[in-house]
N, C-alpha and C positions, 0 to 999 in steps of 0.2 A: 245532342244539343241542337242539331239542325231542326229536328222535329218540333222541339219546344219553341224555338225561335219562330218557325213558320206559323205556329198556333198563336203565339202571344205578341210578338213584335209587329208593329204597324209599318208595313212597307209602303210609305207614302212619299219618300224622297225621290223627286224626279231629277232630270238632267240639270235644270236651272238651279234647283236647290243644291244639288251636289257641286255644281260649279261655284255657287256662292260660298259654299263651305270651304272649297279648296282655296279660292282667292281670298275669302274673308279670314280664314285662319292663318294664312301666310302674311298677308298685308295687314300688319298691326302697327307697331311703333317703329320697327326696324328701319324702314325706308326713310322715315322722317328724322330719326335720331342718330343713324349710323353714318351719315354722309361725311362728317368731319373725321371720324376715326378711320374710315376706309381711305379717305384722302391722305390723312397723316401717315398711314402705313405705306401707301403707294408712292407718296412724294410728288405726284403730278396728276393732273386731271385726266390725262390720257391713260395712265396706268390704272387710275381709279375706275374709269369707265370699263376698261378691260377686266378688272377684278369683278365688277358687277356682272359683266357678260359671262365670264368663265364660271362664276359661282352659279349663275342661272343654268348654264349648260350642264354642269355637274349635277345640279338638282333635277334637271329634266331627264338626264339619263337614269338617275335613281328612280324617278317616277315611272319612266317607261319600263324599267325592270320590274318594279313592284306591281305595275299594272298587269303583267302577265300572270304573276302569282295570284294577285287578288281576283282576277277573273276566274280562276280555278278554285278559289276558296272564298266564296262570297258570303262570309259569315260575320256576325258582330264580334269585334275584338281586334281586328287588324293585325298588327305586328305580333301580338300575343298568339293569335290563331296560326299565323304563318310559322312562327318558331315551334309551336306545339306540334303542328302537322309535319314539319320538315325534320325536326331534330329530337322530338320526344317531349314528354311532359315536364321534365326538369328545366330544360332550356326555355320552354314556353312559359313556365311559371316565373322564372327569373326575369325574363324580359317584361312580363306584365307587372311583377313586383316592383321593379325599378320605376315603371311609369306611374303606378297608382300611389306609391308611398312618398316619392320625392319629386321626380321630374315633372309629371303632369300637374300636381298641386302647386309646385313652385312656379311653373309657367303662368298659371292662373293668378297666383299671388303677385307675381312681378307685374302682370298687366293691370291688376287692381291697384297696385301702388303707383304705376305710371299714370293711370286714369285719375287717381286722387290728387296727384301733384298738378296735373293739367287743370283739374277742376278748381283747385286752390288758387292757382295763378289766374284763372278766368274770373272767379267770383270773389276772390280776395278774403275768404274766411281764414281764421287763424291756422298757421301751419301745423300746430299741435293736433288739429282735428284730422289730418290727412290719413293716418292709419285706420281710423274708424270709418272714414269715408270709403277707403279701400275695401274694408270688410263689408260695409253696407252694399257696395257695388257687387261683390261676389255673392252675397246673400240674395239680392234682388234678381240677378241674372240666373242664379241657380233655381230660385223659386219659380221664375218664368218658365224654366225648362222642365218643371213638373208637368206642365201642360203637354198635350200631344206634340210630337215632333213636327207636326204641320205648322204650329205656331213658332217654334224655334227656327224652322226653315224659312218661314215668312220674314221673321226678324233678320235672319242672315241675309236674305235677298235685299231687304230694305237698307240695312246698314252697309252692305257691299256697294249698292248703287250710290248711297250717300258718300261713301269714302272715295268713290271715283270722281266726285265733284271737285274736292280740293286737289286731287291728283291731276285732273284735266286742267284746272286753273293754273297749277304750277307749270305743266308742260306747255300749254298755249302761251302763257306770258313769257316764259323763258325762250321759246322758239321765235316768237314774234318781236319781243321787245328787249331781250337780253343783249347787252353791248360788250360782253367779255368774250374772250376766246375760250370756248368750252374745251377745246383740245389744245394741249401744249403748255398750259400754265404749270409752273414748277414752284414748289415751296422752297423758301430760302434755306432752311436747314435740311440737309439730306444725310441719310445714314450711309455708312460704308457698304452695308449689305442690302442693296436694292432688291435683289432676287429673293432673299429670305423674307424681307418685309412685304414684298408683293404676295408671297404665299400667305402671310398673316392677314393681308388685306382680303384675299379670297376667303379665308376662314371667317373673317368678320361678316362678309356678305352671306355666307352659308347660314349664319345665325339669323339673318334677316329673312332668309328663304325657309327657315325651319317651320314645321307645322303641316307640310304638304301631305304627310302620310296619314294624318288623323282622319281624313274622310274614310279610310279603310275600316276604322272602328265602327262605322255605321253600315257595314256590308249587309247585315240582316234587315235593315230598314230602308234599303234602296230598291226602287222598282227595277226589275231586270238588271241586277247588279253585274252580271257577266259582261254586259255591254256598257252600261252607264258608268260604272266605277272607273274602268280604264280611260274612257272618253273624258270624264271629268278631270282626272289627274293630268292627262296630256294637254287638253285645251286650257285648263286652269293654270298650269305651270308655264305654258307658253305665253299666256297673257301676262303673268306676273313678271317673267323675264323682260318682256318688251316694256312694261310699265316702269320697272326699276331702272332700266338703262335710260329711258326717256326722262324720267324725273331727275336722275343724276345729271344728265346732259343739260337739262334746263336750269338747274340750280347753278352748275358750273358756268353757264352762259350768262347768268345774271349777277353772281357774286364773285369777287376775286378770290382765288384759292386761299390767300393768306387770311382773308376775313372769315372764310368758312372754318379754317383751322382754329382761328382765335375764338369764335363763338361756340365751337364744340357742339354739344347736343342742342344748343339753342339756335343753330344755324338756320334750320328750316322755319321756325317761328319768326326769326329776324327777316328771312326772305319774304315771308307773308306780309310783314309790315312795310318792307321796302317796296314790294310790288303793288300792294293794294291799300296802303295807308292803315291807320290804326283800326278803323271800323272793318275794312276788308280783311285785315289781319285777324281780327277777332272772329269773323265769319269763317275764315279758313281754319282757325284753330278749333272751331266747333266741329268742322269736318274731320279734323284729326282725332278729336275726342270720340266722335261717332265711329271712326275707324277702329279705335281701341275697344269700344263697346262691342262692335261686331266680331273682332278677333276673340275677345273674351267669351262671347256667346258661342262661337264655334268650338272653342276649347271645352267649355262646359257641356256642350252637346255631345262631344266625342269622347273625352277622356273617361268619364264614368262608365262608358260602354265596355271598357277594358275590365274594370272591376266587376261589372255585371257578368261578363263572359267567364271570368275566373270563378265567380261565385256559382254560376251554373254548373261548373265542373267540380264544385265542392272543394276548391283549393284554398279557400281563405277562412279564417275564423269568422263566425257569424254568417256563413255562406247563405243559409236559408233566408236571413233578413236582407242581405245585400243583393240577392237574386230576385227580390220582390218586384213585381211589376204592378203598377196601378191598373185596376181592372177596366177603368174607363179610358184613361189617357194612354195606357200601354207604354209608360215610361218607367225606367228604373229609379224611382224616387229615393230609395234608401242609398243607393250608390252615389247618386248626385249629391245627396246631403253629406255623405261621408267625405267625398272629395272637397266639398265646400268648407267643411269644418277644418280639414287639414290645411287648406289654402288660407283660410282666415287666421288660423293659428300662426302660420308662417309670416303673414303680413305684420302681426303684432310682436313677433319674437325674433325673427331671423332675417338675413339678407337673402330674399328669394332669388334675386339675380345671380348671386354667388352660387346658390344651390343648382340652378339650371346649368351654370358653367361647369360645376363639378360633375354633373351627370352626363355631359356631352360625350365623354370617352366611352362609357358603357353603352349608351344609346347607339353610338356609331359602331360599336362591336356587334351589336345585334343587327344593325343595318347590313354590315359586311356579310354576316352569316346568311341573312335573308337573300342578298344579291346572289350569293353562291347557290342558293336554293333553286334558281332558274336552271342552272346546269344540272343540278341533282334531279329535278323533276323531269327534265327532258331525257335524262339517262335512264331513270327508273321506270318512267311511264311514257315511252317514246310515242305510243299510239294514242295517248289520251287526247281528248278533244280540248283544244285551246281556244276559248272565245276571243282572246287577244294574244297576239304574238309580238314580242319585243322586236321592233324594227332594227335592221342592221345587226342582228344577232350573229356572232357573239361579241361584236365590238361594243355595243351599247352597255351590256352588263359589265364588261371589262373596264370601261371608262368609269362606270358607277363605283366599282370596287376600288379602282385606283383613287378616285375622289374621296371615298370614305377612309381609305388607308392614309391618305394625306392628312385628313383631320385627326386621325389617331396618332400619327407620328408627331404632328404639330402639338397636340395636347400633351404628349409625353415630354416633349422638350420645354414647353411653356408653362405647364402646370402639373408637375409630377405629384405634388401633395394632393391636388384635386383628384388625380387619377387613382391614387391609393384609397382615398376616402370613398370614391364612387364604387370601387371594387369591394370595399368592406360593406357598403350599404347593400350591394347585390348579395353578397355572401350571407348577410344577416337574414335573408329570406329563406335560406336552406333549412334551418331548424323548423320553421313553420311548415315548409313543404313536407318534410319527413314526418312531422307530427300529424299532418292531415292525411298522409298516405301510409301511416303505420299499419302493419298487418293486424 
């Protein structure tokens, strides 16, 4: 597979493009729409800020751990490749199967739905059109990614820079003109289990940090991936952590906690109108729309690469077609189209948000196994060259494992039916695996 990738895939993604992919695929809608839920779970602005910080630390330790593995396996496919090389073909297949059939398309579908709702509110077209606008957005962005990844990378850089404008506006206004106490505000209604709810608040922030690993799917298309991949992950996640904490602090400094909780998902749009008036609010909302477009573009760029990598290994039905690369653009057009079709179908028929929640358990199971892979690699190949070594080893991977274990336990207690469904979805891939690998 390495040989084929070096011949066919276009290694044109530099550090700036990789950074834009990391930041752009993480910063989508979560930071703008999760403020109220994190605050409601935490019960106070102080604890909410800590939740955003600890969520970022857990994500950063995960990224530092994966960076060491990724620097040693710089191939297209990301998590699928890591699981395949660390634990064998079955585990690699199952991790990829979950991502290409449900989780990845559902993430794209959810973003398409969010985008359609924002566009409907902005332009005022009939609400009944939103599902079709969501599908259209998926089709257009997927079609754009038929072009060379140079164009997708350029769009990612532009949208990432654009999304930093509303973020900078929120931070600057909150820090300079906010008249509330960002630290110390407490919601009137408090739960008896503050510690337990703080854990749920951290879990909510982890969903907003999700997407950081997708840059690894482009390993075969990154220039000098042994150096650029880990650097992009570390710098990108560090930037996101700082941005998330500052945005939250600025919103808390501008709006009373009770008002944020009352407005729910509309808290940030309301902040925009409070801070900049109706026209300024509209401009800020355009920035949020661009943010989601960039996030969708990053997902559409990266998730089909998993399908492509699996098809190159002949592990999927119609592998020959799914592994097709356009001879001019060097992009996996068929895999991109297949993911777009699944995502579009989800927008029209199911609750994609619910599907992504259902799949969290199994995705984090694979994360935990991959984190343990750092110890496995150091034990089995102690003298192997490591272009990047996880700092503070073994503490960093241990924290990453504990963070992922926390997510798994939380999911077991909060959504047992979703856990069962996600495991069933994974197991449904086994017949296909054994059919493709029959003697």
